[in-house]
Kinemage of the C-alpha trace (Angstrom):
@kinemage 1
@onewidth
@group {chain A} dominant
@subgroup {mainchain}
@vectorlist {calphas} color= white
{ca met a 1} P 42.410 16.609 34.096
{ca his a 2} L 42.166 12.842 34.627
{ca pro a 3} L 44.153 11.575 37.673
{ca his a 4} L 45.547 8.579 35.789
{ca arg a 5} L 47.223 10.922 33.315
{ca leu a 6} L 49.179 12.899 35.866
{ca arg a 7} L 52.835 13.350 36.430
{ca ile a 8} L 54.521 15.474 39.044
{ca ala a 9} L 57.260 18.005 38.438
{ca phe a 10} L 59.640 19.229 41.104
{ca gly a 11} L 62.197 21.824 40.150
{ca asn a 12} L 64.665 24.444 41.229
{ca ala a 13} L 64.412 27.649 39.211
{ca cys a 14} L 67.817 29.284 39.465
{ca arg a 15} L 68.148 33.056 39.755
{ca leu a 16} L 64.995 34.033 37.957
{ca pro a 17} L 64.742 37.735 37.104
{ca gln a 18} L 61.578 39.505 38.154
{ca arg a 19} L 60.443 40.044 34.566
{ca val a 20} L 60.350 36.279 33.979
{ca leu a 21} L 58.252 35.566 37.074
{ca arg a 22} L 54.886 36.468 35.619
{ca thr a 23} L 53.093 33.167 36.115
{ca leu a 24} L 54.215 29.634 36.835
{ca gly a 25} L 52.398 28.482 33.734
{ca glu a 26} L 54.483 30.758 31.501
{ca cys a 27} L 57.735 29.594 33.121
{ca trp a 28} L 56.741 25.989 32.668
{ca gln a 29} L 55.703 26.408 29.051
{ca lys a 30} L 59.108 27.939 28.237
{ca thr a 31} L 61.143 25.178 29.824
{ca arg a 32} L 59.255 21.884 29.569
{ca lys a 33} L 60.559 19.209 27.183
{ca phe a 34} L 58.001 16.438 27.413
{ca lys a 35} L 57.402 13.842 24.718
{ca his a 36} L 53.858 13.192 23.588
{ca arg a 37} L 53.518 9.781 25.231
{ca ala a 38} L 50.832 8.689 27.648
{ca thr a 39} L 51.903 7.016 30.880
{ca ser a 40} L 50.639 6.994 34.447
{ca ile a 41} L 54.012 7.792 36.005
{ca ile a 42} L 54.853 11.067 37.674
{ca his a 43} L 57.518 13.198 36.102
{ca val a 44} L 59.822 15.644 37.850
{ca lys a 45} L 61.617 18.199 35.777
{ca thr a 46} L 63.974 20.965 36.808
{ca val a 47} L 62.559 24.369 35.885
{ca arg a 48} L 65.267 26.853 34.979
{ca ser a 49} L 65.230 30.396 33.705
{ca ile a 50} L 66.250 31.075 30.118
{ca val a 51} L 67.810 34.368 31.231
{ca ala a 52} L 69.676 33.812 34.516
{ca glu a 53} L 70.782 36.678 36.722
{ca lys a 54} L 71.394 37.198 40.401
{ca gly a 55} L 68.114 37.654 42.207
{ca leu a 56} L 65.067 35.629 43.145
{ca glu a 57} L 65.321 31.828 43.174
{ca ile a 58} L 62.311 29.546 43.500
{ca ser a 59} L 61.518 25.864 43.857
{ca thr a 60} L 58.400 24.624 42.063
{ca leu a 61} L 56.307 21.514 42.551
{ca ala a 62} L 53.900 20.786 39.717
{ca val a 63} L 51.724 18.041 38.326
{ca val a 64} L 52.022 17.254 34.631
{ca asp a 65} L 49.331 15.930 32.323
{ca val a 66} L 51.477 13.872 29.949
{ca arg a 67} L 48.931 13.510 27.163
{ca gly a 68} L 48.084 17.175 27.260
{ca arg a 69} L 51.783 18.049 27.677
{ca thr a 70} L 50.823 20.625 30.282
{ca gly a 71} L 52.228 21.350 33.724
{ca tyr a 72} L 50.020 22.453 36.615
{ca ala a 73} L 51.962 24.110 39.421
{ca ile a 74} L 50.652 23.241 42.865
{ca asn a 75} L 53.325 24.841 45.044
{ca thr a 76} L 56.114 27.378 44.668
{ca gln a 77} L 58.437 28.698 47.343
{ca gln a 78} L 61.498 30.877 47.457
{ca thr a 79} L 64.830 29.223 48.160
{ca ile a 80} L 66.442 30.662 51.286
{ca asp a 81} L 70.195 31.218 51.234
{ca ser a 82} L 72.368 29.879 54.040
{ca asp a 83} L 76.005 29.207 54.884
{ca asn a 84} L 75.792 25.574 53.770
{ca asp a 85} L 73.898 26.303 50.564
{ca glu a 86} L 73.679 22.819 49.027
{ca thr a 87} L 72.619 21.020 52.213
{ca ser a 88} L 70.101 23.732 53.033
{ca arg a 89} L 68.489 23.517 49.609
{ca ile a 90} L 68.047 19.748 49.813
{ca val a 91} L 66.413 20.148 53.235
{ca gln a 92} L 64.045 22.754 51.798
{ca tyr a 93} L 63.147 20.550 48.817
{ca ile a 94} L 62.448 17.625 51.153
{ca gln a 95} L 60.197 19.774 53.324
{ca gln a 96} L 58.340 20.977 50.248
{ca ile a 97} L 57.551 17.371 49.301
{ca arg a 98} L 56.379 16.597 52.839
{ca asp a 99} L 54.218 19.706 53.028
{ca asn a 100} L 52.453 18.703 49.804
{ca gln a 101} L 52.360 14.954 50.419
{ca ser a 102} L 48.602 14.813 51.063
{ca ala a 103} L 47.776 16.813 47.939
{ca leu a 104} L 49.977 14.576 45.789
{ca gln a 105} L 48.434 11.425 47.209
{ca met a 106} L 44.956 12.768 46.502
{ca leu a 107} L 46.057 13.117 42.867
{ca arg a 108} L 47.223 9.472 42.957
{ca val a 109} L 50.824 10.449 42.424
{ca thr a 110} L 53.141 7.442 42.710
{ca his a 111} L 56.512 8.444 41.192
{ca leu a 112} L 58.702 11.506 41.534
{ca val a 113} L 61.170 12.291 38.736
{ca ala a 114} L 64.060 14.746 38.908
{ca asp a 115} L 67.414 15.497 37.293
{ca gly a 116} L 70.791 14.409 38.592
{ca tyr a 117} L 71.093 17.179 41.195
{ca tyr a 118} L 68.435 15.521 43.344
{ca ser a 119} L 70.018 12.047 43.210
{ca lys a 120} L 71.239 12.247 46.791
{ca ser a 121} L 70.546 9.613 49.410
{ca ser a 122} L 68.927 12.075 51.831
{ca phe a 123} L 66.475 13.344 49.222
{ca ile a 124} L 65.618 9.903 47.809
{ca asp a 125} L 65.170 8.410 51.288
{ca ala a 126} L 62.769 11.223 52.136
{ca val a 127} L 60.813 10.740 48.900
{ca thr a 128} L 60.399 6.996 49.450
{ca ser a 129} L 59.485 7.505 53.116
{ca cys a 130} L 56.598 9.671 51.885
{ca gly a 131} L 55.317 6.715 49.868
{ca phe a 132} L 56.593 7.764 46.424
{ca gln a 133} L 58.964 5.995 44.063
{ca tyr a 134} L 61.826 7.988 42.580
{ca val a 135} L 63.179 8.264 39.034
{ca gly a 136} L 66.392 10.169 38.389
{ca lys a 137} L 69.817 10.290 36.791
{ca leu a 138} L 73.148 8.890 37.970
{ca arg a 139} L 76.730 9.951 37.392
{ca arg a 140} L 78.801 7.853 35.018
{ca asp a 141} L 81.046 6.810 37.906
{ca ala a 142} L 78.142 5.773 40.140
{ca asn a 143} L 79.050 3.076 42.679
{ca leu a 144} L 76.913 0.207 41.367
{ca trp a 145} L 77.271 -3.524 41.988
{ca trp a 146} L 75.785 -6.610 40.404
{ca pro a 147} L 73.681 -8.766 42.726
{ca tyr a 148} L 75.463 -11.866 43.953
{ca asn a 149} L 73.870 -15.017 42.500
{ca gly a 150} L 76.409 -17.586 43.645
{ca gln a 151} L 76.274 -20.119 46.425
{ca gln a 152} L 75.816 -18.673 49.892
{ca asn a 153} L 77.598 -19.799 53.059
{ca lys a 154} L 75.452 -21.692 55.513
{ca arg a 155} L 76.579 -19.453 58.345
{ca gly a 156} L 76.855 -15.719 58.683
{ca arg a 157} L 75.341 -12.903 56.689
{ca lys a 158} L 74.337 -13.693 53.126
{ca arg a 159} L 76.494 -12.140 50.434
{ca lys a 160} L 74.652 -9.310 48.671
{ca tyr a 161} L 77.159 -7.837 46.212
{ca gly a 162} L 78.744 -9.489 43.201
{ca asp a 163} L 81.164 -7.704 40.869
{ca lys a 164} L 81.403 -3.940 40.589
{ca val a 165} L 79.616 -2.561 37.528
{ca asp a 166} L 81.787 -0.972 34.852
{ca ile a 167} L 79.556 0.995 32.497
{ca asn a 168} L 82.313 1.186 29.872
{ca asp a 169} L 82.996 -2.546 30.022
{ca asp a 170} L 81.110 -5.503 28.577
{ca ile a 171} L 77.338 -4.968 28.731
{ca ser a 172} L 76.396 -8.569 28.004
{ca gln a 173} L 74.744 -8.819 31.437
{ca trp a 174} L 72.394 -5.968 30.557
{ca his a 175} L 69.015 -6.589 28.969
{ca glu a 176} L 68.692 -4.753 25.641
{ca cys a 177} L 65.222 -3.221 25.655
{ca tyr a 178} L 64.808 -1.273 22.408
{ca thr a 179} L 66.426 1.213 20.016
{ca glu a 180} L 65.137 4.771 19.600
{ca asp a 181} L 64.731 6.527 16.250
{ca asp a 182} L 68.047 8.368 16.613
{ca gly a 183} L 69.947 5.121 17.118
{ca thr a 184} L 70.138 5.287 20.908
{ca arg a 185} L 70.143 1.800 22.377
{ca val a 186} L 68.396 1.339 25.699
{ca tyr a 187} L 69.504 -1.316 28.193
{ca ser a 188} L 68.253 -2.147 31.677
{ca ala a 189} L 69.381 -4.162 34.686
{ca gln a 190} L 68.770 -4.418 38.412
{ca met a 191} L 71.780 -3.461 40.520
{ca his a 192} L 72.751 -2.579 44.061
{ca ser a 193} L 73.562 1.038 44.836
{ca lys a 194} L 75.832 1.339 47.874
{ca phe a 195} L 75.195 5.031 48.435
{ca leu a 196} L 71.419 4.476 48.317
{ca lys a 197} L 71.693 1.181 50.230
{ca arg a 198} L 69.089 -0.485 48.045
{ca cys a 199} L 68.512 -2.402 44.830
{ca ile a 200} L 67.545 -0.106 41.959
{ca asn a 201} L 66.361 -0.394 38.380
{ca val a 202} L 69.114 1.043 36.149
{ca val a 203} L 68.679 2.111 32.520
{ca leu a 204} L 71.651 2.736 30.240
{ca met a 205} L 71.182 4.865 27.112
{ca arg a 206} L 74.032 4.566 24.632
{ca arg a 207} L 74.578 6.084 21.190
{ca thr a 208} L 77.526 6.432 18.828
{ca asp a 209} L 77.721 9.815 17.069
{ca gln a 210} L 78.869 10.488 13.532
{ca asp a 211} L 82.327 11.384 14.841
{ca asn a 212} L 82.458 7.864 16.359
{ca lys a 213} L 82.224 9.194 19.917
{ca gln a 214} L 80.073 7.224 22.320
{ca arg a 215} L 77.443 9.126 24.269
{ca gln a 216} L 75.655 7.606 27.215
{ca ala a 217} L 73.399 8.449 30.116
{ca ile a 218} L 72.419 6.460 33.191
{ca leu a 219} L 68.888 6.695 34.545
{ca phe a 220} L 67.422 4.785 37.461
{ca ser a 221} L 64.348 4.189 39.566
{ca thr a 222} L 63.721 2.890 43.062
{ca asp a 223} L 60.784 1.056 41.486
{ca thr a 224} L 62.428 -2.186 40.349
{ca lys a 225} L 59.311 -3.189 38.396
{ca leu a 226} L 59.060 -0.002 36.345
{ca asp a 227} L 59.462 -0.516 32.600
{ca ala a 228} L 62.634 0.934 31.056
{ca lys a 229} L 60.650 2.833 28.422
{ca lys a 230} L 58.665 4.647 31.091
{ca ile a 231} L 61.869 5.585 32.897
{ca val a 232} L 63.282 7.056 29.675
{ca asp a 233} L 60.039 8.890 28.879
């Protein structure tokens, strides 16, 4: 497995029944949805059970060979229940990343990719503090702002934020990157995220269905130089 072909997968497997937990490889093969495209970015995917029932719940960290479309689990741990369930889980996921930081760096891992559940400031701050970039998904009502490009005052703090971003409004300020085979148009732009307190690379995927309904998804990365196509992949 060549190190330049690796991605990383971090996931929360919800309520897996004992009969499903045979091997991590089998779980991954049932749930992965990777496209056959070669990149050097790390990919994080949430691993979920096809048959969910109350019982064992695990969190899995795995490295993915994108060309081979194969996931290699490097760490799995059981999620521990607590009174504040959501906060406790995020803390556990952060600790799992930190515990495996050296192993991931040895594999030349640079980016961590996860679904929208992990797009929380505490988790992303922890990921970047470990030396990794993050790729994830945002809510449609995410608090995003255009950078301010006007004239600055000579005194005082420089103005950082311009207008608030309205995803459903005019997208003329976005850069149109490409169109996928199914008609999905992909746009990108650099914006400020107030809840992350940083500038991020935002990708908008938009498609109009046959019933004339508009579907869209918002992806992002803390890596402002990452190509939009790699973020989508």
